[in-house]
N, C-alpha and C positions, 0 to 999 in steps of 0.2 A: 862576834858574833853576827853571821848576813843578816841584815834586816830586808827582810820583803817589801816591792814594791806594793801601794795600798791596790789591793785588787787583782794581782795578777798571782796566779799561781801555779803550780805544776802537776797532775797525775800521775808522774813518774819521778820526782826531785820532792826530795825533802827540803821545804824552802826556808829551815833555818840553818842545815848544812851544805844543803846542793848534790849531794850525793843522791844516788839511784835508792829508791823507794824501792824498789820488783829488781828480777833480772830476769835470763828465757822469756819475754814475753810478758811478763807479770805471771809469771805461775808460781813462781820462788822466792818467799820473804825473805831480804837480802840481811836486815835486820831486825828488833822486834820492833812491832809498830805499833804506835798509837794515835785514835782520833777523838779529836777535841768533841765536845756537844755540837758545833757548830758544822762537825765532817767536815773540817779540815785535817788529813794526815798528814804524822810525822813520827821519825825515827823517835823510837820511845824514851833513850836516852838525849838526842837534842829537844822534844819539850820539855823533858824534867827539869832540865837544867834551867830552860827559859824560862818557866815557869817557877822556880825560885825568885826571878827580880820581876816578873812583870805576870801577875795572872790574865794578860788578855792575847786571846786568840794571833798568833804574829802577823798571818794574812789579811784576816777582816775586825778586827779588834772585839771579840765575843769576850765578853769578863766571864769566864769560870766562875760559879757560884760559888761562894766560901765552901758552903760542904760537900762539894763536889773534890773543890780544892785539899780542903784535908783528909779527904779519901788517896790521892793522889799521893800526897806527902808518907801519909801513912803508909801505902803502899810503896814506896820508895825507900823509905827505914825499913821494912820490912825486908827486900832485898839485897840492901845493901848489910845486916846483918846475914841473909844466906851466903850472900859473896865473902865477908868478913871470916864464914865458920868456915867455908871450902878452902881459905886461904889457909886457916890456920891449920888444918890436915894436911 
């Protein structure tokens, strides 16, 4: 997993995987995105994987409050269950 340099951020790249956030001039989402409370944006799957190991924003170090982290984890579990159901059917 890529660790971004402190204070460096990109508006067009995910600072975790370095992949594009947008395509077609920013008009269309390439992947699902999530914005942290500090306003940094990442691919949903990248930030979820990151938050499993570290509750801080990989760009600025903002510590996600425990309650928000719990809600993110619940949402992740819910989406995993939905994906499992789709794969079974």
